[in-house]
C-alpha positions in Angstrom: -48.1 -33.5 30.6 -45.3 -36.0 30.9 -42.0 -34.8 29.5 -39.0 -36.8 28.3 -35.6 -35.9 27.1 -35.5 -37.8 23.8 -32.5 -35.7 22.6 -29.8 -34.4 24.9 -30.1 -30.7 25.3 -33.5 -30.3 23.8 -34.9 -28.6 27.0 -32.2 -25.9 26.9 -32.6 -25.4 23.2 -36.4 -25.0 23.3 -36.2 -22.7 26.4 -34.6 -20.1 24.1 -37.9 -19.8 22.3 -40.3 -20.1 25.2 -41.0 -16.4 25.3 -42.5 -16.5 21.8 -45.1 -19.2 22.9 -47.3 -17.9 25.7 -49.1 -20.9 27.1 -47.0 -23.6 28.9 -49.1 -26.4 27.4 -48.4 -25.1 23.9 -44.7 -24.9 24.7 -44.7 -28.5 25.8 -46.5 -29.6 22.7 -44.1 -27.6 20.5 -41.1 -29.4 22.1 -42.7 -32.7 21.4 -43.3 -31.7 17.8 -39.7 -30.6 17.3 -38.6 -33.9 18.8 -40.9 -35.8 16.4 -39.4 -34.0 13.4 -35.9 -35.1 14.5 -36.8 -38.7 15.2 -36.6 -41.5 12.6 -39.5 -42.2 10.4 -40.5 -41.2 6.9 -44.0 -39.8 7.7 -43.9 -36.5 9.6 -47.6 -35.9 9.7 -49.4 -35.4 13.1 -50.8 -38.9 13.6 -47.5 -41.0 13.4 -45.5 -38.2 15.1 -47.8 -37.9 18.1 -47.6 -41.7 18.6 -43.8 -41.6 18.5 -43.5 -38.8 21.1 -46.4 -40.0 23.2 -48.5 -36.9 22.7 -52.1 -36.3 22.1 -53.0 -36.3 18.4 -55.7 -33.7 19.1 -53.4 -31.5 21.0 -50.8 -31.7 18.2 -53.5 -30.7 15.7 -54.4 -27.7 17.9 -50.8 -26.7 18.0 -50.6 -26.5 14.2 -54.0 -25.1 13.5 -55.0 -22.9 16.5 -52.2 -22.0 18.9 -50.9 -18.4 18.5 -47.2 -17.9 18.6 -44.8 -15.2 17.5 -43.4 -16.8 14.3 -41.3 -13.7 13.3 -39.7 -13.5 16.7 -39.0 -17.2 16.7 -37.3 -17.3 13.3 -35.3 -14.2 14.2 -34.0 -15.8 17.4 -33.1 -19.0 15.4 -31.1 -17.0 12.9 -29.4 -15.0 15.6 -28.3 -18.2 17.4 -27.0 -19.8 14.3 -25.1 -16.8 13.1 -23.5 -16.6 16.6 -22.0 -20.0 15.9 -21.4 -19.9 12.2 -20.4 -17.0 10.0 -18.0 -16.8 7.1 -17.1 -13.7 5.0 -16.4 -16.2 2.2 -19.8 -17.8 2.5 -22.6 -17.8 0.0 -26.3 -17.5 0.0 -27.8 -20.4 -1.9 -31.3 -19.8 -3.4 -33.4 -22.8 -4.3 -36.9 -24.3 -4.4 -37.9 -26.9 -1.9 -41.0 -29.0 -2.8 -43.2 -31.1 -0.5 -45.3 -33.7 -2.3 -48.9 -33.9 -1.2 -51.7 -36.4 -2.0 -54.6 -34.3 -1.2 -55.7 -30.8 -2.3 -56.6 -29.2 1.0 -53.2 -28.3 2.5 -52.4 -24.6 2.2 -51.0 -23.6 -1.3 -51.0 -27.1 -2.7 -51.4 -27.2 -6.5 -50.0 -29.1 -9.5 -46.6 -27.6 -10.1 -43.0 -28.8 -10.6 -41.9 -30.9 -7.7 -38.1 -31.3 -7.4 -38.5 -34.2 -5.0 -40.4 -36.2 -7.6 -38.7 -34.7 -10.7 -42.0 -33.9 -12.4 -45.2 -31.8 -12.2 -47.4 -33.1 -9.5 -49.4 -32.1 -6.5 -47.2 -30.4 -4.0 -46.3 -27.3 -1.9 -43.3 -25.3 -2.9 -41.1 -23.1 -0.7 -38.6 -20.6 -1.9 -35.6 -21.3 0.4 -32.2 -19.7 1.1 -29.4 -21.7 2.7 -26.3 -20.1 4.2 -23.2 -22.1 3.2 -19.7 -21.5 4.4 -16.5 -23.5 4.8 -17.5 -26.4 7.1 -21.2 -25.6 7.6 -24.5 -25.2 5.8 -27.9 -24.4 7.3 -31.4 -23.3 6.2 -31.5 -19.6 6.7 -35.1 -18.8 5.7 -38.0 -20.2 3.6 -41.2 -18.7 2.4 -44.2 -20.7 1.1 -44.9 -19.9 -2.6 -48.6 -18.9 -3.3 -49.7 -20.2 -6.7 -51.9 -18.0 -8.7 -54.8 -20.5 -8.2 -54.6 -19.6 -4.5 -55.0 -15.9 -5.1 -58.0 -15.5 -7.3 -60.8 -13.4 -5.7 -63.1 -14.3 -8.6 -62.9 -18.1 -7.9 -65.3 -19.4 -5.2 -63.2 -22.6 -4.8 -60.1 -20.5 -4.2 -61.9 -18.4 -1.6 -63.2 -21.5 0.1 -59.8 -23.1 0.3 -58.2 -20.0 1.7 -60.9 -19.8 4.4 -60.6 -23.5 5.2 -56.8 -23.3 5.6 -57.1 -20.0 7.6 -54.8 -18.3 5.1 -54.2 -14.7 6.1 -55.7 -12.0 3.8 -52.4 -10.3 3.2 -50.7 -13.4 1.9 -50.8 -13.1 -1.9 -49.1 -14.5 -5.0 -45.6 -13.2 -5.7 -43.1 -14.3 -8.3 -40.5 -16.7 -6.9 -37.6 -14.5 -8.0 -39.1 -11.6 -6.1 -39.4 -13.8 -3.0 -35.8 -14.8 -3.4 -34.6 -11.2 -3.5 -36.7 -10.5 -0.4 -34.8 -13.3 1.4 -31.5 -11.8 0.3 -32.6 -8.4 1.7 -33.4 -10.2 5.0 -29.9 -11.6 5.1 -28.5 -8.1 4.5 -30.7 -6.7 7.3 -29.3 -9.4 9.6 -25.7 -8.5 8.6 -24.9 -12.0 7.2 -21.3 -12.0 5.9 -21.2 -13.5 2.4 -19.3 -13.0 -0.9 -21.8 -14.3 -3.5 -25.3 -15.5 -4.3 -25.8 -18.9 -5.9 -28.9 -20.0 -7.8 -30.0 -22.6 -10.3 -31.1 -22.1 -13.9 -34.7 -21.3 -13.1 -33.6 -18.2 -11.3 -30.5 -17.5 -13.4 -32.4 -17.3 -16.7 -34.6 -14.5 -15.3 -33.2 -11.1 -16.4 -35.0 -9.2 -13.7 -33.5 -11.4 -11.0 -30.0 -10.9 -12.2 -30.6 -7.1 -12.4 -32.0 -7.2 -8.9 -28.7 -8.8 -7.7 -26.7 -6.1 -9.6 -28.8 -3.4 -8.0 -27.9 -4.8 -4.6 -24.2 -5.0 -5.6 -24.2 -8.7 -5.2 -21.6 -11.1 -6.8 -23.3 -14.1 -8.2 -23.0 -17.4 -10.0 -26.3 -18.6 -11.4 -27.1 -21.4 -13.7 -28.7 -20.8 -17.2 -30.4 -23.1 -19.6 -28.5 -24.6 -22.5 -30.6 -22.8 -25.1 -29.8 -19.3 -23.6 -28.7 -16.9 -26.3 -25.6 -14.7 -25.9 -23.8 -12.1 -27.9 -20.0 -12.6 -28.2 -19.4 -8.9 -28.7 -21.3 -5.8 -27.4 -24.5 -5.7 -29.5 -25.2 -2.5 -31.5 -28.8 -1.3 -31.9 -30.2 1.3 -34.2 -33.3 3.4 -34.0 -35.8 3.3 -36.8 -35.4 6.1 -39.4 -38.6 8.2 -39.2 -37.9 9.5 -42.7 -37.9 6.0 -44.2 -41.2 5.0 -45.6 -42.3 1.5 -44.8 -45.5 -0.4 -45.1 -47.2 -1.6 -41.9 -46.7 -0.3 -38.4 -43.6 1.7 -37.5 -41.0 -0.1 -35.4 -41.7 0.0 -31.7 -38.2 -1.0 -30.4 -34.6 -0.3 -31.5 -33.4 -3.1 -33.9 -30.2 -5.0 -33.9 -27.8 -3.5 -36.4 -27.7 -5.4 -39.7 -24.0 -5.6 -39.4 -24.1 -7.0 -35.9 -23.6 -10.8 -35.6 -26.7 -12.7 -34.3 -26.6 -14.2 -30.8 -25.7 -17.9 -30.4 -26.8 -20.6 -27.9 -24.5 -21.3 -25.0 -24.7 -25.0 -25.9 -23.2 -24.2 -29.3 -20.3 -22.6 -27.6 -19.9 -25.6 -25.2 -19.8 -28.0 -28.1 -16.8 -26.2 -29.6 -14.5 -26.4 -26.6 -11.5 -28.5 -27.5 -10.3 -31.4 -25.4 -7.1 -29.7 -24.4 -8.9 -26.4 -23.6 -10.6 -27.6 -20.4 -9.2 -26.4 -17.1 -9.0 -29.0 -14.3 -9.9 -27.5 -11.0 -9.9 -29.0 -7.5 -12.7 -27.1 -5.7 -13.2 -29.0 -2.4 -13.2 -32.4 -0.7 -16.1 -34.8 -1.1 -17.8 -36.7 1.8 -14.9 -39.2 1.8 -12.2 -36.6 1.9 -11.3 -37.2 -1.7 -10.6 -34.1 -3.9 -13.5 -33.1 -6.1 -12.2 -32.1 -9.5 -14.2 -30.4 -12.2 -13.5 -29.3 -15.8 -14.5 -25.8 -16.8 -13.8 -22.9 -19.1 -15.2 -19.4 -19.4 -15.5 -16.2 -21.5 -17.1 -12.8 -21.5 -20.5 -12.6 -23.1 -23.6 -10.4 -23.3 -26.9 -12.1 -22.6 -29.3 -11.7 -25.4 -32.6 -12.2 -23.7 -35.2 -9.8 -25.1 -32.8 -8.4 -27.7 -35.6 -8.2 -30.3 -37.2 -5.6 -28.0 -34.0 -3.6 -27.7 -33.0 -5.0 -24.3 -29.3 -4.6 -23.5 -27.8 -6.7 -20.8 -24.8 -6.4 -18.5 -21.5 -8.1 -19.6 -21.0 -11.4 -17.7 -18.8 -14.4 -17.6 -20.3 -17.5 -19.3 -18.9 -20.5 -17.5 -19.1 -23.9 -19.1 -18.6 -26.9 -16.8 -18.2 -30.5 -17.9 -19.2 -33.4 -15.8 -18.5 -37.1 -16.6 -21.3 -39.5 -15.6 -21.5 -43.3 -15.8 -23.2 -43.2 -19.2 -22.7 -39.7 -20.7 -20.9 -36.4 -20.3 -23.0 -33.4 -19.3 -22.3 -29.7 -19.9 -23.6 -27.1 -17.5 -23.8 -23.4 -18.0 -23.5 -20.4 -15.6 -23.5 -16.6 -15.7 -21.3 -14.8 -13.2 -20.3 -11.3 -12.5 -17.4 -12.3 -10.3 -13.9 -11.1 -11.2 -11.5 -13.3 -13.1 -8.2 -13.1 -15.0 -6.2 -15.0 -17.6 -7.4 -15.9 -21.1 -7.4 -19.0 -23.3 -8.5 -19.1 -27.0 -10.2 -21.7 -29.2 -12.0 -21.5 -32.5 -15.8 -21.2 -32.8 -17.3 -21.9 -36.3 -17.4 -20.4 -38.7 -13.8 -19.1 -38.3 -14.8 -16.7 -35.5 -12.2 -16.3 -32.8 -13.7 -16.9 -29.3 -11.6 -16.2 -26.3 -12.2 -18.4 -23.3 -10.5 -18.3 -19.9 -9.6 -20.9 -17.3 -12.0 -19.9 -14.5 -10.8 -19.3 -11.0 -11.8 -21.9 -8.4 -13.9 -19.3 -6.5 -16.6 -19.7 -9.1 -17.2 -23.3 -8.2 -16.2 -23.5 -4.5 -19.7 -24.0 -3.3 -21.4 -25.5 -6.3 
């Protein structure tokens, strides 16, 4: 097979992975495939890529569908090489979803689900990804394909047929995305990746079990939350049902919020009450033109109230409110964080309840 150096250094780079692909023909095809991914062109399917790199379309199809290679060893070698060049004790692990729109239904794990690339629910594959971000670098650390429940139904003949057609391994099953994300963080810990925090968007941040998983791993975090998320402004007090008290109906199953305890409020209600002079202006980094990137933010200690009707008690966290000015409107964004912070600022929250907010330290937003 004719070889060509389309990119300088590609031979030396691919040689580092040669031991994980046994056959020489497969190694040559793998190099052509990597070159095709790096070349210009919107379509990265086999047919247009094979034409661009002058490779056999049938051979490329065999590479993707039939050739056996050590994927675990390959990815481990990739991470080892990248960490040797880039590591930062002040870095962060960024958790996110990466969606790949698909027109057909026969690619592995394709289903109708939210597609960030399209901004709507549509046919796509979704991968749970983790990016390692430091000062001056960012690179994809790991990704795992999400298996929708429709692809893990042993009672569904169509599901079984699709798994067989796509040669999906038997041990690959549906898992919640937040569990997949925690597994990626465990992988980074096993590799000894230096980092100071985990960053995630609202889809992950609003999941109580995900935040608790981070706490159990002793991770500092800054995670987005939805604007309708409820929080207590003071430690909530719960009381057990009195067994002596006679009541009609079923006895209470969970501890109840004390009648004297104020009800939780939405974080958006707190955001609306920030006075114009209360916002702290923070320069967090330079943008792509070297200009300073300035944000407005404010924070205070709160207690998340998710599940409080079932007696759930959450850890105390910082609620961070960020204000961004767009061309047409001003947007407020909300985050929970367990990172340390000092200083306090105060403004009034109706009805005549004193709420203490703090100018947040820039470390909250350095990588957001």
